C-alpha positions in Angstrom: 198.8 11.0 -27.2 201.1 11.7 -24.2 202.3 14.3 -26.0 199.0 15.8 -26.9 198.5 15.6 -23.2 201.6 17.4 -22.5 201.6 19.9 -24.8 198.1 21.0 -23.0 199.9 21.1 -20.0 197.3 19.0 -18.2 198.1 18.6 -14.4 199.4 15.3 -14.5 199.8 12.0 -16.8 200.0 8.9 -15.7 201.1 5.7 -17.3 201.3 2.4 -15.5 203.9 -0.5 -17.5 203.3 -3.1 -16.2 205.5 -6.7 -16.9 208.0 -9.3 -15.8 211.0 -8.2 -14.2 213.5 -7.4 -16.9 211.1 -6.8 -19.7 211.9 -2.6 -20.5 209.2 -0.8 -17.9 212.3 1.6 -17.2 213.8 1.7 -20.1 210.6 2.6 -22.0 210.1 5.3 -19.1 213.0 6.6 -19.7 212.7 7.1 -23.5 209.3 8.7 -23.0 210.6 10.7 -21.0 213.6 11.9 -23.2 211.5 12.0 -26.1 209.5 14.7 -24.3 212.3 15.9 -23.5 212.1 16.6 -19.7 214.0 15.4 -17.0 213.6 12.0 -15.1 213.3 11.6 -11.4 213.5 7.8 -10.0 211.3 8.0 -7.0 211.7 5.1 -4.3 214.7 2.6 -6.0 217.2 2.4 -2.7 217.2 3.4 0.5 219.9 5.4 2.2 221.9 2.7 2.6 221.6 1.6 -0.9 219.9 -0.6 -0.4 216.0 -1.5 -2.1 213.0 -0.2 -0.1 210.6 -1.8 1.5 206.9 -0.4 0.9 206.9 1.5 3.7 209.9 3.3 2.7 208.5 3.0 -1.1 205.8 4.7 0.4 207.5 7.5 2.1 209.5 8.0 -0.8 206.6 8.6 -2.8 204.7 11.0 -0.9 207.8 13.2 0.1 208.3 13.4 -4.1 205.3 14.7 -4.8 205.3 17.5 -2.6 208.2 18.7 -3.7 208.0 18.2 -7.1 205.2 20.8 -7.0 207.2 23.4 -8.0 209.1 21.8 -10.4 208.2 23.3 -13.7 208.5 20.0 -15.8 208.9 16.2 -15.1 208.9 12.8 -15.7 208.8 11.0 -12.0 209.2 7.4 -12.3 208.2 5.0 -9.8 209.2 1.4 -10.0 208.1 -1.6 -7.9 204.0 0.5 -8.1 202.3 -1.7 -7.0 203.4 -0.8 -3.7 202.2 2.7 -4.4 198.7 1.3 -6.3 198.0 -1.2 -2.4 198.4 -3.8 -5.0 201.3 -5.8 -2.7 203.4 -9.1 -4.2 201.2 -8.6 -7.8 202.9 -8.5 -10.9 205.5 -5.3 -11.0 204.6 -2.7 -12.4 206.5 0.9 -13.0 204.3 4.3 -12.8 205.6 6.8 -14.7 204.2 11.0 -13.9 204.5 13.3 -16.4 203.9 16.9 -15.0 204.4 19.5 -17.3 205.7 22.7 -17.0 203.0 25.1 -15.6 202.2 28.9 -16.8 
């Protein structure tokens, strides 16, 4: 399903991975990107001090990445703690994988 959507050059393909901490969501996202042969860009993992981002910082990083990734040919964006982005704070952890195929 992901490969065919990617090959059709859909504008963006969103995948939400949901599960407990340590369940392998990040590794699965890395594996998907590797299998598709596209670079992976993490979003909002740490602030400039190396500390975990708060919700506001993570939203800001996500918005910035959306703007900057417009010109990228093909990439996968990984948004850890996606529950912040989805406006569902304090819920079970989620990770969003956004695949952006190359646009001709």
